Structures are given as C-alpha cells and as structure tokens.
N, C-alpha and C positions, 0 to 999 in steps of 0.2 A: 769762696775766693772770688767769683765772678761778681757776686752781688754787690759788694762795696765799691768794686770798680766801676759798676753801672750807675750806682747811686752818686759817686763822686762825677762822673762825666755830666750827669743828668743836671747838676747844679749850674753847669757853664753852658750846656747845650741841651734843651728841653726835648725830649723823645718819649715815645710810647713802643712798646713791643706787643705784637699781635700774632697768635697762633691760627693759622687757617685751618678751618674744618675741612678735611679730606677725604672722611670715610662715607659719606652720604652725599649724593648728587646734589640734592636740594639746598644744602647748607653750604657746599662748596660754591655753587652757582649764586645763591641769593645773599648769603652772608658777606661774600667777597665783593660781589656787586654793589651792595649797599655801602660797604666803606668806601668805594671809590666815588659813588655818588655823593656821599656826604662830605668826602673830602673836597670833591669839585664845588658843591655849594657852599662849602665852609660851614657846615652845620655840625662839626666837631672841632675839637680844641685845635687850634694852629701850632702845631709842633711837627717834628720829624717822627715818620713812622717806619717801624722795620717789621715787616710781614716775614713770618717763618713758616716753611713748609717742609716736608720729606722730598727727596728726590722725585721728579715726576714719574719715574717708572718703579717707584716703591710700590709694592703690592697691596698696601693700605689705601692708596691714592684711587678713588673710584672712577676718576677719569683723567688720566695723564695729560691728554690734549687740551683739556679745559684749563687745568693748572698751567701749562706751558703758555696759553694764550693770555691768562692774567699775568703771568711774569713778563711776557713781551710788552703788555700794554703799561706795566708799572715803570718800564724804563722812560717812558715819555711824561711820567708824573712827577712833578717837582716836590721834594720833601718826602718821597716814598721809595724806599728800598726793599725789594722783596727777595729773599734768599731761599732757594729749594735745596737743602741740604739735611740730610736725614740725621747725623750726629747733632748738628745745632737744633733740629726739631725736637729731638730726645730731650736734649739739655734743657731748651726753653720750656717744654711740658714738665719737667721735673721742678723747675723754678717758677712755675705757674703762679702758686698761692704766695710766694715770696714777692714776686713782681707785683702782684696785686696789692698786698700789704702796703709796699712801698710806692704806689700811685705809678707804676711804670709800664703796667699793662692795659693794654686796650682790647676789650672783649667783643669780638665779632659774633653779635647775636641780634636776633630781631625780637623786640618786645612785644610788637603788635603789629597791625597792618601798617607798615611804613608809608607816609605820604610821597616819599622822595621816589618811589618807584613810578609814581603816576606822571613825573616828569618826562619820563621816556628817553633819558640820557643813555647814549649808547658808550660802551666801553670796549669791549673785546671785538675783534673782526677778523675776517679771513684776508691773508694776502692773496695775491694773484696766482701764485703758484698752488696754493691751498684750494683757491676758488676752481681752477681749472681741474685740479684732482678730483673734486667733488662733483663736478659737473660730468667729468668722465666716468664716475661710478653710477650717476644718475642713468646716464645712457646705457650703461651694462644692464641696469635694472629696468630697461625699456620704459624710461620717463622722458619724453622728448623735452628740450630745452623750453619750448613754447608753453609747455602744459602747466595750468594752474594745480597748486598741490595743497592738499589739506592733510595735516598729519593728526592722527587719533591715537589716544592712549586710554587704556583701561587698567586700573591697578588691580593686581592680585597678589595673593600671599606668596607666590612661587619664589620670587626672587630672593626675598629676605631669609625663606625656608632653606633655599639652596645655599646662600651665600654664608649664612650663619646658623646652621642647624642646632647648635648647642644652645640658642638662645630663644626664649618665648616670645615672639611676636605678635601674638594673638591680638594683643590691646591695639593693634594698627588695623585689624580687619574690618573696623566699620568704615574704612575708606575704599574697600574694594567694591567692585562691580562686576556684573556679567557683560562681557564684550558684545555678546550676541544681541544686547538690546540696542546696539548700534546699528544694527543690519537696515533698518528702513532709512535711517539718515545717511548711510553710506551710499546706498541705492539713489537717494535723492541728490547728492553731491555729483555723483558720477553722472547722472541725468543733466546734471547743471556744467558739465565739462570738466569738472576735477579728477585729478588722480588722487585716490586716498591711500596714504600710505600708514600702517600701524607700526607704530613705535614702542618701545619699552623692553621688557624682559625676555630674554632668550628661553625662558623656562615656561613661559605662557602656553596656554592651550590655543590651538588652531580655531580661528574662527569658522563658523558653519555657513561659510558663504565663499563664492568665489566669483570673479570678473577679471578681464584683462586690465581694468583700470583700478583694482584693488591689489595691494601688494603688502604681504606681511613681512616687511622688512625685518622685524624684530626676531623673525624664525629663520632668516635668510642668511645664506654665506656673505651677504654684504655688510653684515653688522659689524661695526667697530666703534671705538671711541670717538674717532673723528666723525664718522657719519651720523653718529647719534646727535651730535652738534650742528652739522651741516643740514641734514635734513629739516630740522626745525627752523634754521636760518632762512632756507629757502620757501619755506611753506608761506601760503597766503593768510591762514590761520590755523590753529591748533584746538582740537577739541579732546576734552578728557576730564579725568579726575585728578585731584590734588596729589602731586608726587614731583619728585626730582626731574622726570622725564619731561613734564610740561612746565616746571619752573624755569626751563631753559628759554621759553618764548620771552621771558621778560629780559633776557640778556641782549636779545636782537630785536627787541621791540616789536615782536610778533604778537597780533591780537590773538587772544586765549578765550575761547568758551568753555568755562568751568561746568561740568555736568556732574550730578551726584555729588555736590560739594558738601564738604563737613571737615570740622566740626561747625556747627550751626551760626556760631559768632564771627566766622572768619568769611572773607570774600577775595576775589581775585585782586592782583596788585598793579596790574598795567593800565595805562590811560585809555586803551581801546578794547578793554577786556568786557566779558558779560558772563552771567551765570545763572543757574538754577540750583536748588539745594535739595539735599536729602531731607525728607521728612522725619519727624520724631514721633514715636508711639509709645505709649505707657504699657503697663502690665495688662490693662484691660483691651488693648489693641485700638485705643483712641488715639489720635493724632492730638500731639501737644503743640499748641500755638508757640511760635518762637517768642511772641509778645509777652507771654507769661513768664519767661524765665531770661530774657535777654538781659535784664538789669542785674541779675544774679550771678556773681562770678562763680559760685559752688557748682554751677552748670557747665562752665566754661572749661571742659576737659577734653584733652587730647588723646585720652584714655577709653576706648570703647567699653573696656570690661568694667571699669569704675562707674561708668554712665549706666550700664545695666545692673551692677550690684548695689551701688549706693542710691540711685535714683529710680529704679525699675523702669529705663528707659532704654530704647535703642532706636538705630535709625534704619531707615528702609530706602531702597534705591528708586531712583526715577524709573517711570515706565518708558517703554520705547516711544510711545507717542509724546510724552513731555520732552524726551531729548529731541525728537524730531522736530517739534515746534520750535525749540530752542536754535536748532542748526538752521532751520529756515530764517528766522530772524536774524541770525549772525551773517548769513549769506547775503540777505538783503541789505544789511548795513555795510558789509564789504563792497556790494555793487552801488553803494550811494542811492539805493532805492528805498530806504526806510524812513519814514515819517511818522510822528505821534500825533494822534488825534488831540483835540482840546481836551476830552475827557481823560486820555491816557496821561496827560501832562499833569492834570489835577492828581490822578492816582499816584504817579511817581513823586509828586510833591509830598503827598500824605505819607508816603514811604519813607522819604527822606527825613521830613519833620517828625513824625510820630514813632518811628522805628529806629532810624540809624542814629538819631541823636541819643537814643536810650542804651545803645550798645556801648558799654565800658569797656569793652575790649578794643574797639576803634569806631569813633563816630563818623568816619568817612562816608561819604555818598556811594555805597556800594553800587556796581553797575549791573542791576538785576534785569532779566528778560521781562519784557512787559507783557508778553504772553503768558508767562508764568504767573506774574504778580496778578493779572486780572483773575486768574483761575484760583488763586490762593491767597487772596488779599486779607481773609480773616485769620491767616496765621501772623500777619504782621501789625494790623491795627483794627479798631472796632468799626 
C-alpha cells in the first residue's frame, strides 16, 4: 500500500530514501558522513533525501549520541530530512528491495577509498553545553585543559565476541594487534608532553604499563558513548588500527596515524593522515611484496580466513620499532618540524607513480610514512 503512494509522489517531487547503518560504529560514522559530504559538494543526485534510523536509544544503535548529532546537523541541511523512529526504520528495511527496484533508494555505502573524505569538511560538532560537560569529565580524569592529548587504539576480538557471541567473527582477526607493542611509542609521547588516552572496547585487556600521563579510558568508569566521541574530537591526533573507534577521527578532522593497517589495498581517508601496513607472508614464511598482488582483485579480501585458505597468505603485525618510528614522524608533522629530503621526495614520487596508480581498489596517493617506505620500498616497486 505504501509503495504505490511513494511512486506517485516521486513523479512530482523527486526524492530518495536511505537507511542509516546503525549497528557498527564505523558504518554509522563514515557512511553517514560521506553522504553529507557528497550532498555538500553535489556529487550525488540533486533530489530530496529522507534518512531513516531507529530511535537513538534503540538497543541496536551502536552510539546514540552520534546518531543524535547527525540528526541535529541534518536540520540545517537543505533537501535532507532525517527521521529517527523505530517503526518507520523497520518498515523501510522491509521495503528496501522494492525501493531499490523502483529507483527510490539511496544506498549509504563506501565502494572504495572515497576522495571526498580528504576534503576535510566538518559536519557534526558539540554545542557549548556538550563541550563544557566533556571538559568536566576530562578534569575528573585528571587531564588538564592545557594538556595535549593523543588517543590510541588497538583492535582486538573481545568486543565483537562479547556483543555477538553467537556469530563467528574470526574473519576480522587479521586486523587485531597487541596493544603492548605501543609501549615504546606511549613513553615517547609522554616525554613529548602528551597525555596518552587509550580508547576502544571495555572488554579489552589491560596494558602492561602505567604512568600518570597514560589513561586507560576504555576500562574506566568514565567510558560512555558521549566520551567516545568527545575524546577523539579533542585529541591532537589518533594512533591505531582500522576500526570504528578510529574512524571517528574523520568526523572531527583529527589527524590519524594508522598502524598495523590492513587489508593491504586500503589506506587512511583523512587529509592529514599517515600510515604503515601489516606485511603479508606466504606458507613458506616469505614476505609477499604488495606490488606483486596489488593489481589483482582476487587478493582484495576483507576476510582474513579466506586470505589464508584460498591463497596461503596471512598478515603479520608491525613491530614495536616500526610503530615507534611512525609515531615520531607523525609527532614531527604535528609540530611542523618535518621536512623531506630530495631523495625522500623521489622515493615518494616512485611510490605514487609505480604503486598507487596500479591499485585498482583506489589509486589515490595514500599518505605513507617515509621511514616505513625507506625500509620497505621493495614491497612497492622495483
């Protein structure tokens, strides 16, 4: 009964309906952010858009605070109406295929490394009341207002196993890493005057390190949906693996240093980001150069189990020293003390020309760490 009515209305007033992805933080953050950026730069069809989500306090919503902020932002965007009502969300989900078949659906999804993110356009923000509340919590965490903050994150399998124990999430395990490999980097950042705050899952293991300027927020009484967002927004930069927790940096245009980055064809999306990658080894424990497989989409897998079973390959973590070197470089960049030598510029040009251009997933010039590239150039080009 609803569909014919929508088809009739669309003849006179063109519109699209979209379902917001609300059960994974990365999708809620990036898919929704990308829609608003594309709408702003007019890279999507110029029609009216109706964005549908469940109520912000629905238990399926991974972060109700973030959904509320997107809803508030949408009120100032012409041609966009966002509704957060659970019955309507259920109805539209049931109609999704019919809406798509009748060209009434706009699918929020990322096909590849979207260049729009590098524009650095901001959407959501905290109002004055929210900001003061966030700063009050920081004081309770013994973080002075004047302190520089670096948020760190190391993905592990504990979150998904605890949230959805009935599902097999092992295909994501290749993205995990041991947070204790960050210890040298944490010490360096503390010596540079930063307060280091660990964000992420409340189910994670405790780091084997303690210092008054290192705070395990993720395991503290202060953890909340709101502070998950606020801490990232006030960070000078973020260090971590690929996950929803670090995807939040893009929302607030906060520089991100990706370590243990995987899968190998992906790279960070922000305009001031930097990264180093997990290496790939075969069944003979030999490192597989990315250059040998980057052009072949059969290796472009987001499933670590398939990578191992189908190709006898698996990812290995960055060493503590590799992470440490990347953190030093990122810190120098943030302090505007980083410069490239003539030789390093040639090396980067070779990387862009002879590797990035062959990446059929995305040929954007990925912001790679120069120290990492110097030590691993054979992985990218001859």
